[in-house]
C-alpha positions in Angstrom: -4.3 -24.3 -2.3 -4.6 -27.2 -4.8 -2.0 -26.0 -7.3 -0.7 -23.0 -9.1 0.0 -22.2 -12.8 3.4 -20.5 -13.2 3.2 -17.4 -15.4 6.9 -16.5 -15.3 8.6 -16.2 -18.6 8.3 -14.1 -21.8 5.4 -11.6 -21.8 4.2 -9.3 -24.5 5.1 -5.7 -23.6 4.2 -2.1 -24.6 5.8 0.9 -23.0 3.6 3.9 -22.4 5.6 6.9 -21.0 2.9 9.3 -22.1 0.2 7.4 -20.1 -2.1 7.3 -23.1 -3.1 3.6 -22.7 -6.3 4.0 -20.8 -7.8 6.4 -23.3 -6.3 4.4 -26.1 -7.6 1.1 -24.8 -4.1 -0.5 -25.0 -5.6 -3.7 -23.5 -7.2 -4.3 -26.8 -4.0 -3.7 -28.8 -1.3 -6.4 -29.6 2.1 -6.1 -27.9 4.8 -4.5 -29.8 7.7 -5.8 -27.7 8.6 -8.6 -25.4 9.9 -8.6 -21.8 10.8 -11.4 -19.3 9.0 -11.5 -16.0 9.5 -11.5 -13.1 11.7 -8.4 -13.6 11.7 -4.7 -14.0 11.8 -2.5 -17.0 15.2 -1.3 -15.9 16.6 -4.8 -15.5 15.3 -5.6 -19.0 16.7 -2.3 -20.5 13.3 -1.1 -21.6 12.8 2.6 -22.3 15.4 5.2 -23.1 19.0 5.0 -22.0 19.6 7.4 -19.1 22.8 9.4 -19.8 22.7 11.3 -16.6 25.5 11.0 -14.0 23.9 11.3 -10.6 26.3 12.8 -8.1 24.4 12.1 -4.9 23.0 8.6 -5.4 23.2 5.7 -7.9 22.1 6.2 -11.5 19.4 4.0 -12.9 20.5 3.4 -16.5 17.0 2.8 -17.8 14.9 4.9 -15.5 11.3 4.9 -16.6 8.1 6.5 -15.2 4.7 6.0 -16.6 2.5 3.1 -17.7 3.9 -0.3 -18.8 1.6 -2.9 -20.4 2.2 -6.6 -20.0 0.4 -9.2 -22.1 0.2 -13.0 -21.8 -2.0 -15.7 -23.4 -2.3 -18.8 -21.3 -4.4 -22.0 -21.4 -6.7 -22.1 -18.4 -8.9 -25.0 -19.7 -9.3 -28.3 -18.0 -9.6 -26.8 -14.5 -12.4 -28.7 -12.6 -15.6 -27.1 -11.7 -15.8 -25.8 -8.2 -12.3 -24.3 -8.5 -11.4 -20.8 -7.5 -8.7 -19.0 -9.5 -6.7 -16.0 -8.4 -4.1 -14.0 -10.4 -1.2 -13.5 -8.0 1.3 -10.7 -8.4 3.8 -10.9 -5.5 5.5 -7.5 -5.8 4.6 -4.6 -8.1 3.3 -1.0 -8.2 -0.2 0.3 -9.1 -1.9 -2.3 -11.3 -5.0 -2.7 -13.4 -6.0 -6.0 -14.9 -8.0 -7.1 -18.0 -9.0 -10.7 -18.8 -10.2 -11.3 -22.3 -10.7 -7.6 -22.6 -12.8 -7.4 -19.5 -11.7 -5.0 -16.8 -11.2 -7.0 -13.5 -10.1 -4.3 -11.1 -7.1 -2.4 -9.7 -4.8 -2.7 -6.7 -2.5 -0.1 -5.1 -0.5 -1.8 -2.4 3.3 -1.0 -2.5 4.1 -3.7 0.1 1.8 -6.7 -0.4 0.8 -9.0 -3.3 -1.9 -7.9 -5.8 -4.5 -10.6 -5.9 -7.4 -10.7 -8.4 -10.3 -13.2 -8.5 -10.5 -14.5 -12.1 -12.6 -17.5 -11.4 -15.2 -16.5 -14.0 -12.6 -16.7 -16.7 -11.1 -20.1 -16.3 -12.1 -23.3 -18.1 -12.5 -21.3 -21.4 -9.3 -22.4 -23.0 -7.1 -19.6 -24.3 -7.2 -16.7 -21.9 -5.7 -13.2 -22.6 -4.2 -11.5 -19.5 -3.3 -7.8 -19.7 -1.7 -6.0 -16.7 -1.0 -2.3 -16.7 1.6 -1.3 -14.1 2.0 2.4 -13.2 4.8 3.8 -11.1 3.4 7.3 -11.0 0.6 9.1 -9.1 0.8 7.0 -6.0 -1.6 7.6 -3.2 1.4 8.4 -1.0 5.0 9.1 -1.9 6.0 5.7 -0.6 9.2 6.4 1.4 12.0 4.1 0.5 9.6 1.8 -1.3 9.7 4.2 -4.2 12.5 6.6 -3.6 14.8 6.9 -6.7 18.0 7.0 -4.5 17.5 3.6 -2.8 15.7 0.7 -4.5 14.5 3.1 -7.3 11.0 3.8 -8.5 11.0 0.7 -10.7 8.2 -0.5 -12.9 7.5 -4.2 -13.4 6.4 -7.3 -11.5 8.8 -9.2 -9.3 8.5 -12.4 -7.3 5.8 -14.9 -8.0 3.5 -14.4 -10.9 0.9 -17.1 -11.1 -2.7 -18.3 -11.2 -3.4 -19.9 -7.8 -6.1 -22.6 -7.7 -8.2 -23.6 -4.7 -11.7 -24.9 -3.8 -14.4 -22.3 -4.3 -15.8 -23.3 -0.9 -13.1 -23.9 1.7 -10.4 -22.3 3.9 -9.6 -18.8 2.8 -7.1 -17.7 5.5 -5.6 -18.9 8.8 -3.8 -16.9 11.5 -1.7 -18.5 14.2 -1.5 -17.0 17.6 1.1 -18.8 19.8 0.6 -19.0 23.5 3.9 -20.1 25.1 2.4 -20.4 28.6 -0.1 -23.1 27.6 2.2 -24.7 25.0 -0.5 -24.2 22.4 -1.4 -22.2 19.3 -4.7 -20.7 18.5 -5.5 -21.1 14.8 -8.1 -18.6 13.6 -9.9 -19.6 10.4 -11.7 -17.6 7.7 -14.0 -19.9 5.7 -15.2 -19.1 2.2 -18.6 -20.2 1.0 -19.5 -22.1 4.2 -20.4 -21.3 7.8 -18.9 -24.4 9.4 -16.5 -27.3 8.6 -14.7 -30.2 10.1 -11.0 -29.5 9.7 -8.1 -31.9 10.1 -4.8 -30.4 11.4 -1.4 -32.0 11.5 2.3 -31.0 11.1 5.7 -30.8 12.6 8.4 -28.4 13.8 11.7 -27.7 12.1 13.4 -29.6 15.0 11.3 -32.7 14.2 8.6 -32.5 16.9 5.5 -34.1 15.4 2.0 -32.5 15.8 -0.4 -35.4 15.5 -3.5 -35.3 13.3 -6.6 -34.1 15.1 -10.0 -33.0 13.9 -11.7 -29.7 14.9 -15.1 -28.3 14.3 -15.0 -24.8 13.0 -18.1 -22.7 13.1 -19.1 -19.1 12.7 -19.5 -18.8 16.4 -16.2 -20.5 17.1 -13.9 -19.9 14.1 -10.8 -21.2 15.7 -9.0 -24.3 16.9 -6.6 -24.5 19.9 -3.8 -27.0 19.1 -1.8 -28.4 22.0 1.9 -28.7 21.0 3.0 -30.6 24.1 5.1 -29.9 27.1 8.4 -30.1 25.1 7.3 -27.3 22.8 10.2 -25.5 21.1 10.3 -21.7 21.4 11.5 -19.4 18.7 14.2 -16.7 19.2 17.6 -15.7 17.8 19.3 -18.7 19.4 16.6 -21.3 18.6 14.7 -20.3 15.4 12.4 -23.3 15.4 9.5 -23.0 12.9 6.2 -25.0 13.2 4.5 -25.9 10.0 0.8 -27.0 10.3 -1.4 -28.2 7.5 -5.2 -27.9 7.5 -7.8 -29.5 5.3 -11.5 -29.7 5.4 -12.7 -33.2 5.8 -12.9 -34.8 2.4 -11.2 -32.0 0.5 -7.8 -32.2 -1.4 -7.3 -28.5 -0.8 -4.6 -28.2 1.8 -3.8 -24.9 3.6 -0.4 -24.4 5.2 0.4 -22.1 8.1 3.8 -21.5 9.6 4.7 -19.8 12.9 7.1 -19.7 15.7 6.3 -20.1 19.4 7.4 -16.8 20.6 6.1 -13.9 22.7 7.5 -10.3 22.4 6.6 -8.0 25.3 7.5 -4.7 26.8 7.9 -5.1 30.6 8.4 -1.5 31.9 11.5 -0.3 30.1 12.7 -3.8 29.2 11.9 -5.5 26.0 11.5 -9.3 26.4 11.4 -12.3 24.1 9.7 -15.3 25.7 10.1 -13.7 29.1 13.8 -13.1 28.8 15.4 -9.6 28.5 16.2 -8.7 24.9 18.8 -6.2 23.7 18.4 -5.1 20.0 21.6 -4.7 18.0 20.0 -3.3 14.9 20.7 -1.8 11.6 18.8 0.4 9.2 17.7 -1.0 5.8 16.2 0.8 2.9 16.2 -2.3 0.6 18.9 -1.0 -1.6 20.2 -3.7 -4.0 22.5 -2.1 -6.6 22.5 -5.0 -9.1 18.7 -5.3 -9.4 17.4 -1.9 -8.3 14.6 -3.8 -6.5 14.4 -6.0 -3.4 15.0 -9.7 -4.0 12.1 -12.1 -3.6 13.9 -15.4 -3.0 14.7 -16.8 0.5 18.2 -17.6 -0.5 19.1 -14.0 -1.4 17.7 -12.6 1.8 19.2 -15.4 3.8 22.7 -14.4 2.6 22.1 -10.7 3.4 20.8 -11.4 6.9 23.4 -14.0 7.6 26.3 -11.6 6.9 24.7 -9.1 9.2 24.2 -11.7 12.0 27.8 -12.8 11.7 28.7 -9.2 12.6 26.6 -9.1 15.7 23.3 -7.8 14.3 20.1 -9.4 15.5 17.6 -6.8 14.4 16.6 -5.0 11.1 14.6 -1.8 11.0 13.2 -1.3 7.5 13.1 2.5 6.9 9.7 3.5 5.5 9.4 0.1 3.7 8.3 -3.5 4.1 10.3 -6.4 2.6 8.7 -9.2 0.7 7.7 -12.5 2.3 11.0 -14.1 1.5 12.8 -11.7 3.8 10.6 -12.6 6.7 11.0 -16.3 5.9 14.8 -16.0 5.9 14.7 -14.1 9.1 12.5 -16.8 10.6 15.2 -19.3 9.8 18.0 -17.2 11.2 16.3 -15.8 14.3 16.5 -12.1 13.2 14.0 -9.6 14.7 12.4 -7.4 12.0 10.7 -4.1 12.2 8.9 -3.1 9.0 7.4 0.4 8.6 4.6 1.9 6.7 5.8 3.5 3.4 5.4 7.0 4.7 7.8 9.8 5.5 6.0 13.1 6.1 3.1 14.7 8.0 -0.3 13.3 8.9 -2.1 16.6 8.8 -5.0 17.4 11.1 -8.4 17.0 9.5 -9.0 20.8 9.7 -5.7 21.6 8.0 -6.0 22.8 4.3 -3.2 20.3 3.5 -5.2 17.3 4.9 -5.3 14.5 2.4 -8.1 12.1 3.3 -7.3 9.7 0.5 -3.6 9.4 1.5 -4.5 9.0 5.2 -7.0 6.2 4.3 -4.4 4.5 2.0 -1.7 4.5 4.6 -4.0 3.1 7.2 -5.2 0.3 4.9 -1.6 -0.5 3.9 -0.9 -1.2 7.5 -3.8 -3.6 7.7 -2.6 -5.4 4.5 1.0 -5.7 5.9 -0.3 -7.3 9.1 -2.5 -9.7 7.2 0.1 -10.8 4.8 3.2 -11.0 7.0 2.0 -10.9 10.6 2.3 -14.6 11.1 6.1 -14.6 10.8 7.8 -14.9 14.2 10.6 -12.6 12.9 8.0 -9.8 12.5 8.3 -8.5 16.1 7.8 -4.7 15.7 5.8 -2.3 13.5 5.9 1.5 13.2 4.0 4.1 11.2 6.9 5.6 9.3 10.0 7.8 9.7 10.3 11.1 11.4 6.6 11.9 11.2 4.9 15.1 12.3 1.2 16.1 12.6 -1.9 14.5 14.2 -0.6 12.5 17.1 -4.2 11.5 18.1 -4.6 10.0 14.6 -1.3 8.1 15.0 -2.4 6.8 18.4 -5.8 5.7 17.0 -4.0 3.8 14.1 -1.8 2.0 16.7 -4.8 1.1 18.7 -6.5 -0.4 15.6 -3.4 -2.4 14.6 -3.0 -3.7 18.1 -6.6 -4.9 18.1 -6.1 -6.6 14.7 -2.9 -8.3 15.6 -1.5 -8.7 19.1 1.6 -10.6 18.1 3.9 -7.5 17.7 5.0 -4.4 19.5 3.9 -1.1 18.0 5.2 2.5 18.0 4.1 5.7 16.3 7.3 5.8 14.2 11.0 6.3 14.2 12.2 9.6 15.6 8.8 11.3 15.3 8.4 14.9 16.3 12.2 15.1 16.2 13.0 18.0 18.5 9.9 17.7 20.6 9.4 14.0 21.0 6.4 12.5 22.7 5.1 9.1 23.8 1.6 8.1 22.9 -0.8 6.0 24.9 -0.6 3.0 22.4 3.2 3.1 22.0 4.8 -0.1 23.2 8.4 1.3 22.6 10.1 4.5 21.7 12.6 5.0 18.9 14.4 8.4 18.7 17.6 10.4 19.2 16.6 12.6 22.1 14.1 13.2 24.9 14.5 16.9 24.7 16.6 19.2 22.5 19.7 18.6 24.5 18.9 15.2 26.0 20.7 13.1 23.4 20.7 9.3 23.1 23.1 8.8 20.3 26.7 9.9 19.7 26.7 11.9 16.5 24.5 14.5 14.9 24.3 16.5 11.7 24.0 20.2 11.8 20.3 19.9 10.8 19.6 18.2 14.1 22.3 19.8 16.4 23.4 20.1 19.1 26.2 17.7 18.4 26.9 14.4 20.2 29.6 13.3 22.5 31.6 11.5 19.8 31.9 14.9 18.1 32.4 17.2 21.1 34.1 15.2 23.8 37.7 14.0 24.0 37.7 10.3 23.0 36.5 8.2 25.8 34.6 5.0 26.6 33.0 6.3 29.8 29.9 8.0 28.2 26.5 6.5 29.0 23.1 7.7 27.9 21.5 6.7 31.2 21.6 10.2 32.6 19.4 11.5 29.8 16.5 9.3 31.0 16.1 11.5 34.0 13.8 14.5 33.6 15.6 17.8 33.4 14.2 20.8 31.5 16.2 22.1 28.6 13.6 23.2 26.1 13.3 26.7 27.3 11.6 29.3 25.1 8.5 29.3 23.0 7.7 27.8 19.6 10.7 27.3 17.3 11.0 26.7 13.6 13.3 23.9 12.6 14.6 22.8 9.2 14.4 19.0 9.0 15.1 16.4 6.4 12.2 14.8 4.7 12.9 12.2 2.1 15.4 13.7 -0.3 14.7 17.4 0.5 14.3 19.6 3.6 11.2 21.3 5.0 10.6 23.7 7.8 8.4 22.8 10.7 7.2 24.7 13.7 7.3 22.9 17.0 5.6 24.2 20.2 7.4 23.9 23.5 6.9 20.3 24.7 6.8 18.9 28.2 9.9 17.0 29.3 9.8 13.4 28.1 10.4 10.8 30.8 10.2 7.4 29.1 8.5 4.5 30.9 8.7 2.1 27.9 11.7 0.4 26.1 13.8 2.9 24.2 15.9 2.3 21.1 18.5 4.7 19.7 17.6 5.8 16.2 20.0 5.7 13.2 23.2 5.7 15.3 26.6 6.1 13.7 26.5 7.6 10.2 30.3 7.8 10.2 31.6 8.4 6.7 34.6 6.9 5.0 36.0 8.0 1.7 34.5 5.7 -1.0 36.6 3.0 -2.7 36.9 4.4 -6.2 37.7 0.9 -7.6 34.2 -0.2 -6.6 32.7 1.3 -9.7 33.4 -1.9 -11.6 31.2 -3.9 -9.3 28.1 -2.0 -10.4 27.3 -4.4 -13.3 23.5 -4.3 -13.0 20.7 -1.8 -13.2 22.4 0.9 -11.1 25.7 2.6 -11.8 27.9 4.5 -9.4 28.8 7.4 -11.7 29.6 9.5 -8.6 32.7 7.4 -8.1 33.9 8.5 -11.6 33.1 12.1 -10.6 35.2 11.8 -7.5 38.0 10.2 -9.5 37.9 13.1 -12.0 38.1 15.7 -9.2 41.0 14.0 -7.5 42.9 13.7 -10.8 42.2 17.4 -11.5 44.0 18.2 -8.2 46.8 15.7 -8.8 45.6 13.7 -5.8 44.3 10.5 -7.4 47.3 8.6 -6.0 46.0 9.2 -2.5 42.5 7.7 -3.1 43.3 4.4 -1.5 44.9 6.2 1.5 41.9 8.4 1.9 39.7 5.3 1.9 41.7 3.3 4.4 42.4 6.2 6.8 38.9 7.5 6.9 37.6 3.9 7.2 39.8 3.1 10.2 38.6 6.4 11.8 35.0 5.5 11.2 35.6 2.1 12.8 36.9 3.8 15.9 33.8 6.1 16.0 31.5 3.2 15.7 33.2 1.5 18.6 32.7 4.6 20.8 29.0 4.8 19.7 28.1 1.2 20.1 29.9 0.7 23.4 28.1 3.8 24.8 24.9 2.1 23.9 26.1 -1.2 25.4 27.0 0.6 28.7 23.6 2.4 28.9 21.6 0.1 31.2 18.3 1.8 30.5 18.6 1.6 26.7 16.9 -1.4 25.0 19.1 -1.3 21.8 20.3 0.7 18.8 19.7 0.8 15.1 22.8 1.6 13.1 23.0 3.7 10.0 24.7 1.6 9.0 26.6 -1.6 8.8 26.7 -1.3 5.0 26.9 1.7 2.7 23.7 3.6 2.1 24.3 5.0 -1.4 21.3 7.3 -1.3 20.9 10.8 0.1 24.3 12.1 -0.6 26.2 8.8 -1.2 26.4 7.8 2.4 29.5 5.6 2.5 28.9 4.8 6.2 29.4 1.1 6.5 32.1 -1.4 7.3 30.6 -3.3 4.4 29.9 -1.8 0.9 26.5 -1.6 -0.7 26.7 -5.2 -1.8 27.3 -6.4 1.9 31.0 -7.2 1.1 33.8 -6.2 3.4 35.7 -3.0 2.5 39.4 -3.3 1.9 40.2 -1.7 5.3 37.9 -4.0 7.2 40.4 -6.8 7.6 39.9 -10.1 9.4 41.5 -8.5 12.5 39.1 -5.5 12.4 36.2 -7.9 11.9 37.3 -9.8 15.0 37.5 -6.6 17.0 34.0 -5.5 15.7 32.4 -8.6 17.1 34.2 -7.8 20.4 32.0 -4.7 20.9 29.0 -5.5 18.7 27.6 -8.9 19.7 25.5 -10.6 22.4 28.5 -10.8 24.7 30.5 -7.6 25.2 33.0 -6.5 27.9 33.2 -2.7 27.7 35.8 -1.0 29.8 35.1 2.5 31.1 38.0 4.7 30.1 38.0 8.4 30.7 40.9 9.1 28.5 43.1 7.1 26.1 46.0 9.4 26.9 47.9 8.6 30.2 50.9 10.1 32.0 53.8 7.7 32.6 53.7 6.6 36.1 50.0 7.4 36.5 47.9 5.1 38.8 45.1 4.0 36.6 41.8 2.5 37.6 39.3 1.3 34.9 35.9 -0.1 35.7 34.9 -3.1 33.6 31.3 -4.0 32.7 29.6 -6.8 30.8 26.5 -7.0 28.6 25.8 -10.7 28.2 22.5 -11.7 26.5 23.0 -15.3 25.6 20.4 -17.8 26.9 22.5 -19.7 29.4 23.7 -17.9 32.5 27.5 -17.2 32.6 30.0 -18.2 35.3 33.7 -17.8 35.5 36.0 -14.9 35.2 37.5 -12.2 33.0 41.2 -12.0 32.3 42.9 -8.7 31.5 46.4 -7.6 30.6 48.0 -4.3 29.7 51.7 -4.4 28.9 53.3 -6.8 31.2 50.6 -6.5 33.9 47.7 -8.9 34.1 44.9 -9.9 36.4 41.5 -11.6 36.8 38.0 -10.4 37.6 35.3 -12.8 38.8 31.9 -12.7 37.1 28.9 -12.7 39.4 27.4 -16.2 39.7 24.8 -17.1 37.0 25.3 -13.7 35.3 23.0 -12.5 32.5 22.1 -9.0 31.4 24.2 -6.0 32.2 26.4 -5.2 35.2 29.7 -4.0 36.7 32.2 -6.8 36.9 35.1 -5.1 38.7 38.0 -2.6 38.3 41.4 -3.0 36.6 44.3 -1.2 38.4 47.8 -0.7 37.0 50.6 1.9 36.7 50.8 3.5 33.3 53.9 3.0 31.1 57.6 2.9 32.1 60.1 5.7 31.4 59.5 6.1 27.7 56.4 7.2 25.7 54.6 4.1 24.3 51.4 2.6 23.2 49.8 0.0 25.5 47.0 -2.3 24.5 44.4 -3.2 27.2 42.8 -6.5 26.5 39.9 -8.0 28.4 38.9 -11.6 27.5 36.5 -14.2 28.8 33.5 -15.5 26.9 34.5 -12.8 24.4 37.4 -10.3 23.9 37.7 -6.5 23.7 40.7 -4.3 23.4 41.8 -0.6 23.7 44.9 1.3 22.7 46.3 3.6 25.5 49.0 6.2 24.8 51.5 7.0 27.5 53.5 10.2 27.6 55.8 11.9 30.1 54.1 14.4 32.4 54.0 17.8 30.7 56.4 20.5 32.0 54.2 23.1 33.6 56.8 25.8 32.7 56.9 24.9 29.0 55.7 27.7 26.7 55.4 27.7 23.0 58.0 30.0 21.4 56.3 33.0 19.8 56.3 32.7 16.1 58.4 35.4 14.6 56.7 35.4 11.2 53.4 37.2 11.2 50.8 35.6 9.1 
């Protein structure tokens, strides 16, 4: 790209809630208002004020659906002949564009930039640009890209808005395919207006390794160059997020194309996920791109860097984007931090069979094409490691498998799967699945700790006495529990429920990496004082509703107590859930719902952090320290059958370790409980998961007490144990004399 003309700033504006502008030729009319771009109509308070008070999600104060018209006059004169010009809209909805009254075309991607070739209209001086943006009548509902209870169904244009200038004949596109075994990268070129070219390539890595200038002949028969990066090549992962930046220019041209990549390889080796040949354990979180101040995902690297950094500090190394794909800046920030991302197609529903009367060919084609666009636009980022077709899908599994096969053929740099928790009660693994994400292998073979009534039976956190001995490994072995014929289930789909009929399925025995889906969901009572933090587009009126209800019952004074007590309880539940996943040797990771509050779908106050990624009042520095003791890349989980002990009981507690850091570990683990302590030796050059040894002690003294078991080495973990005298076997409760 030679240069770009920035179009951010004040634009003319016309609101069109009635969607009359196409018939009325609004592109020929003058603007009757102004708006600042990049932004959304809600951020700029365009449209009517929304007086509603949503009880189950945030309220968009200036919610608007319909057409919005954006007008700009800019000077495109003085641009040299032989220059290509493209109107670039980084993030928007459905668009149509007119230049000087001429219709240019339309774009429909919800996830990738809208790019229009306007070459024929440059060099003519004053140029009128009219863009119509519609946030209605999408080809598909859009999942969390458009849902009103998450990032909202906004109208506007966010991110970069510009005219990009480049040579008419030159490099159109480059893809980088790293090969860590040969210390090289294969650069695949798409040329525009020519069949062959001599291309100069040079660059450096972010850790200052220089890639010397070299010339390569690119032809239609050989449209690639293999660049040797040297024996000391730097690999990319969460511990060493080194980025290579290479520049390419056709000999004699001033048009320089830049491509960035990381030298990394993500693979599935049996049931183990690996990064650069080393076992990888995903400590993930769900993300629906909910940003309460803006009502839309940010498009700057700094904003995404801060969000991802906070998550990484709390042990997270993986983000799963629920039915959405973040902008380029999120991938760029994740590249810098070493975060592993899993975007999804913007789809939450059923891919109907072609002979079903509900089959929608247009929607199916759109979803499929959106996947191609996502891979083309973002596929080169090393942080883009996994890709799935959507959330909790049903329907044509052969079509899903075919889509996966196509995507794998297009771009081999990622791992692919049919979706997250597809065919919920009757899961299946498809031929082209590289990994499986779900909550069960059969109706009763559960791989997370907690369930809602809609997807019962309940999990061990809900049904068992508190313990840290539960593991999901036993559920990986085949045992039939489906029993019976076809069943009808009520499941959640987006913000409503539907009934689906599932035939009896064969038992699922996984042979690929397995990730536990949407684990946690432990609710804490909201902080009512947080209402003042919602100073942007979205308002938390539900907090005012809760306040009014408490006041009506004379309980408002207990609000902070409710918040703290329920938050501490949720913390303990997350500890049980995460440690169960850590102790499950056959599991490849988990995806929390959530580290932060998810203020959609019933105001899910399920995080240790609030919706702004700030610590809640109960999440003190001490709790934060404890959290990273069980949610990090080095965890020492103890296997405790019960936290309640009898005084004098001989106790034996197995101790395990999940250690995923790059350098093997040596040394020992120290432990103490009360005034008893000891040491366990770690196996030599330890990495991965394993049993370290057993702790043995006598519980308590002669009085009831609380003991704290602490294990520490490369990290620290702790457990509270409660000691009581042995119960009198002859003790009986006195019969209550008062009949109730």
